[in-house]
N, C-alpha and C positions, 0 to 999 in steps of 0.2 A: 211768654211767646217762645223762649229757648226751651222751658220745661216742656211744652206741649210737643214739640218737634223731637226732644230726647224720648219722651213717651213713645211716640209713634215709631221710632228706630228700634227702641227695646222691644216694643210688641212685636214688630216684623222679625226681629233675630230670634226671639223666644219662641214665636210662631212656627217659624223655619225649622228650628231644631226640634221641636215637640212634633211636628209633623213627619219629620226625616226619622226621629227614634220610633214614633208610632208605626210607621209603615215598615222601616228596615230591620228593626229589632224585634218588635212585638208582632209584626206580620200580620198586623189587622186590616181587615178590608175597611176602606173609608166610606163609612156610611154617612148620613147627615148627623145622626146621633152622636157619632163619634166626633166629626168635624166641630159641631158647636159644643160639644164638651170640651174639646181641645181649646177652641176659641176663648171659652170662660176661663178656663185654667190660665192660659197665656195672659188674659187681662188682668188676672190678680196677681200672677207673678210679675207682671209690667208694672203694677201700680206699688207693689213692695219695693222693687228696684229703685223706681223712681222717688219714693218716698226715703229710701236710703241716701240717694244722691242728693237729694234736696237738704235733709238733715246734714248732711256730711258739707255741703256747700255752706249752711249757715254757721256751722261751728268753727270754719276757717275764716 
């Protein structure tokens, strides 16, 4: 249960950073395709980060 809440927290933070960088730095218009692409990328990054956190907790 703790891992699930950590996943959603990580996902929200990664999504916020990704959307900020996409809009401010790349100056792209936020279309549906761009938004869903960002969601997919954020989902993958969050999974990788959660796996790293989980493996680190198993090792200690």
